[in-house]
Structures are given as structure tokens and as C-alpha cells.
N, C-alpha and C positions, 0 to 999 in steps of 0.2 A: 243264476237265480234271477227270476223276473222281478219287476218292481213291486215293492211291498207297500202295504197300506199301514200307516201308523195308527196305533190303537192305544187308548187309555181306558181303564175300566175299574169297576169295583163290583163285588157280588160274590155269589157262592162258587159255582163251578165255572171254569174258563176253557173255551174251545178256541184254538188258534189255527188259522190257515191263511197264508199269504199276508202275514202280519209282521210289523216291526214294532216291538215294545221298547219305547225309549228309556223307560225307567226299570224299576224292580217290581216283582210280583211278591209282595210281602203282606201278611195279614195286618190289618189295621184295627180289627175288632175281633172279639172272641169267636163269633160265628164263622169267620174266615179261616180259622185254624184247621178246619176239616175240608178245606177247599181242594178239589181235584183239578188238575190241569192236564188237558189233552192237546198235544201238538199234532195236527193232521199232516201238515207238510209246509215247506217254504216259509220258515219263520225264523226271526232273529230276536232274541231277548237280550238287551244291552246290560241289564242290571242283574241283581241276585234273584233267586227263586226259592220260595218256601211253599211246599205243597203237602197235602196229606198223601196224595198219590200223583205221580207224574208219569204220563204215558206218551211215548213218541211213536206215532204210527208210521211216519215216513219222513225222509229227508226232502230237500236240504233243510238243515236245522243248525242253528248256532246259538249257544247259551254262553254269554260273555262273562257273567258273574258266577259267584258260588251258588251251588245247588244243594238243597237239603229237603228230604222227604221223611214224613213220619212213618209211612207204611212201605212204599215201594217206588223205585224208578225202573220203569219197564220199557224196553224197545221191542216193538212187534217183530215177530220172526220173519215176516215178509217185507220188512222195511228195506228201502233202497235209497241211494243217494248218499250225501255226506252228513254226518251228525258229529258236531264238535262241542266239547265242553272245555271252555278256556280256563276255568278255575277249579278249585277243589269240589268234589262231589261226595255227599254223605247221605246216609239213610239209617234210620233206627232199625230197619229190618233188612230189606232186599234191594240189591241192584242187579238187574239181569238183562242180558241181551243174547239171544240165540240167532240173531239175524246173520245170514251167510252172504247176503248180497249188498250190504251197506258198508260204507267206510266210516267206522266208529273210532273216534279219537278223544282221549282224555289228556289234556295238557298239564294236569296236576294230579294230586293224590286222590285216592278213592278210599272211603271208610264206611263200612256197613257190617251188619251181622253176617250176611251171606252175599257173596259176589260170584256171579256166573257170567262169563263173557266169552263170545266167539268172535274171532277175526277183529280184535280190538288192538289199538295202539295206546299204551299208557306211558306218558312221559315221566310220571312220578312213581309212587309206590302204592301198593294195595294193602290195607289193614282190615282184617275181618276174622270172624270165627271160622267160617268155611269158605274156601275159594275153589272154583272150578274154571279152568282156562283151557281153551282150545284154539289153536292157530292164532295165538296172541303174542305181542311183543310188549314187555314191561321193562323199561329202562332202569327203574329203581328196583326195589325188593318186593317180594310177596311174603307178607307176615300174617300167619294165621294162628289162632289160639287152639284150634282143634284139628283141622285137616286141609290139605291141599291136593288137588288133582290137576296134573298138567298133561296135555296132549299136544305134541308138536308145537312147542313154544320157545321163545327166547326171553329169559328173565335175567335181571341183574344178579339177584341172589334170592334165597328163601330161608325162612326160619319157621318151623312148625313142629308140633308133636308127631304127626303122621303125614306121610306124603306118598302118593302113587304117581308113576309116570308111564306114559305111552308115547309111541312115536319117537321123534328126535327132540331132545331137550338140550338147549344151549345156554350156558351161564356166561354173563359178561364180567363178573367179578370172581376173584380167585376161589372163594369158599362159599358153601351153603350148609345149612344145619337142620337137623331133625332130632327128635328124641327117640322115636321108634325106628326100626330098620326100614329103609325105603322099599316100597313095593314096586317092582319093575315088571311091566307086562312083557310078554314074549316078543322079542325083536326090538324092544325099546333101547335107545342109546342116549348116553349122557356125555356132553362135550363141554369143555371150558374154552372160551374165546378170549381170555385175558391176555394171551400171548399171540393172538392173531394180528396181522397187519391191516387193521381196519382202515387206516388212513390211505394206504395205497389202493385198497379195494374201492374206497369211496371215490377216488380220483380215476378209477379205471385202469390203474397201472399194475404191473406185476408185483406180487407179494415179495417181501424180503425172504431170502432162503432160510433165515434164522427164525422165521415166524411160523405160525400155524395153530390150528385148533388142537386141543389136547383131549384125548378120550379118557373118560373117568370110569374105571371099573369099580362098581359099587362094593364088590367083595374085597378087592385089594386096596383101594384108595380110601376106604372109610376109616376115619380116625375117631377113636372113642376117648372122651374126656369126662372127668367127674368134677363138677363145680360144687364147692362146699362153703357154706357160711355157718354162722352160729346157730341158725334156726333150721336149716334144711340142707339136703344134699341132692344134686341133680345131675343125671347122666345126659350127655350130649354126643351126638354123632355129627362129624364134619365130613363133607364131601369136597375135598380140596385138591389142589395141585401143588401143595407144599412140597411134596416129594420131588417135584421138578425144579425147585428153586435154585439148586446148584447150577443147572444148565441155563436157566432163565437169567441168572445174575450176570451171565456173560454177554447178554444182549442189551443194546441200547434201546430200551423200550420207549423212550421219549419220541424217537423218530416214527414210531407207529401211529402216534397222535390219537390213540384210543381214548385216553382220558378227556381230551378236548372234545371229541365227538360225543361222548356220553354226557358230559356237562352241558354241551350245547343242546342236546336233545332234551335233557331234563329241564333246562331253563325255559325252553319253548318260546312263547311270546314275550318273555321278560328280558330277552337279549336286547341290550341298548343300542347295538350297532350290528352291521352285517359283517361277518367274518368269512375268510376263505382259507383253504389249505394250500394255496399256491396253484400253479398251473396243473391242469389235468393232462391226460395222455394226448389230447388234441391241442394243447396249448392255451385253452381257455381257463379262467379262474374257477376253481372248484368251490363255489359258494356254499356256505353252510347255512341252510335254511331248514325250518322245521318240516316243511313239506318234502324236501329232498331227503332229509334224515329218515322220515317215515318210510319213504319209498325204498331207501337203502336197506333198512333193517328188515322190511318185509321181503326184499329181494333175497336176503340171506335165509330167512325163514322158509320161503317157498322154493329155495334151491336155484333161483335164477342167478344168484351170485354164489359161487363156490369158494370155500376156504380150504386151503391145503392142510393136510395133516402134518403136525410138527414131527420132524425126523427124530428129535430126541437124542441126537448124537453130539458129542463134544469131545475135545482133545484134552486130556488131563494136563498136558503141557500148558495149554491156555490158562488153566486154573492156577497153576504154579506162577506163571508170569503175572497174572492179574493181582495176586496177593503177595508178591515178593517185596 
């Protein structure tokens, strides 16, 4: 990023290009509540942002404070470069990015009525009525009050009335939930990575033979439950690997270091010190940084890092010895 020009301003609409905003962009009078903000390129805003509509035409762009819009947060489809939101992002209506050539990163939660993201990395969770994700990584959960559409994504978990999946969907946590039966496109696959040896993969080492991704058959592994209270009754479907718990309980999952990696990714810039997972395959320290975690999970998403399938075999003698 080239040298930026510091700017301070007041007024109706704001156009930013090659600017460093040292403070926040917050309305100070009623007329500024409808202020639109357009970021053309090469901009850093160090404080919070409140806008009627926020448009990002191009990177590089960094918003260090919380962002809220009354109408829409929109990233242009032809945007390039890096676009980073360091804190929570919210909108009364829409948050949308269909850009395929930019590196879009949210280091905290997203909350809006409608969320549509392509090629984005979300360290927190997404809360919305409707969510559409394609080629995205969400370390937390995707929670929708109406519908979720996933196409070739990694997500921690999801909870929604209706969901449809396409491509390869991979879950980081053991279970996910919906009310209606999941709609599965032809050729779509659902995997769970909670028993994968992510720590060894992060360090470039061989995976533990006890580890691996677990394929979820929506027809076989779907569990139905009925939740009842005094006022209402609710049916819920769970897509879980609970049926594999017996075999998984024989594994020392702590050595996989999965929980550590997920927490480090979720905390993002809030980590107070630099951690490592010990020496990697070349003898260098495997530093846990947000940038490297982003690269690692996208490597899994794009198939550059392959995870073995879990064999699912165990000896009943081992079970007897474990609980004797």
C-alpha cells in the first residue's frame, strides 16, 4: 500500500481514495444520518464507521473499527486487492460481495438481514435472515432465521429452518442443525473435520493414522429430535457424527490441536501474544498468525491441502481395556 494522505472531514457524502482516516466516520448531526460513503481504493479508516450505504469499489482497504450501515454494505464485483474488516460488521438490510478476485476478510461477526459472500474468510459467526455463501470459510457458525445456501464452503456449524448445499461442504464442529430436510444438489458432499488432524496439517507433517474427515450421509446420519416447552413444540434435524463417538473416544484428540487453531482464528487480532505449534516438518516454528490461518483454511477449501478419510475401524478389545 502506497503512502496515504490523512483526511478529516464533515459533510454529506464521502469519497475516499488514497486516504488515511485517523478517527471515526460517525454522524454528528441529523443531516449526516443519510450519508453515503464510497471507498474507491487504497484507504484505511482507523475508527468506527456509520453510513446509510457503504460501497467499496476496490482494495486495498482496511476498516479497523466496527461498521454499521442503514441500507447496504456492498463490495463491487470487479474489486481486487485486500479488503479487511477488523471488528464487527452490521447492516439493517444487506451485506453483499460477489467479488471473485479480491481477498475479503472479516475478523469478527457479521449481522444483517441478508448476507451474500463469495471468496470470503469470516473469523466470527454470521447472523441473518438469509445467507448465501460460495467458496467461503466461516470459523464460527452460520445462523439464519429463514434460509442458508452453501456452495463449496467450510463452516463451523449452521442452524437454520432450511438449507441447501452444493459442491463440498465441510464442518469444523461435530453437529449442525436445520428444521426442514436438507436440500442436497447432485454430487454435493458433506464432511465433518472435527476428527481431522489439523495441527499436523498446519505444520506440514503427516496426519495421525487415527484421524481423518468423516463423511456425513444426510439420509443415514440425520437425527430427528422434538423440543417441547409449555408453549410450543419444535422439530429439529441434526447432522452429526455422534454415531462415531465410540471410535472417536479412543483417540487422544488434544494432540490434534484443532481447538487451539479454531480459537486462534476466531480471536484474530485480539491475540495478546504470538503462539506456535512447535517445530514444523522443516524444523522451523509453526507460528500461529491470522494470515497463515487464513491461508491454511483456504488451502483445505481449494484442495491444496488434502485431508485423509477416517478409516472408522477400531478393535473392540481396545474398548474393553479402556473402560475396565
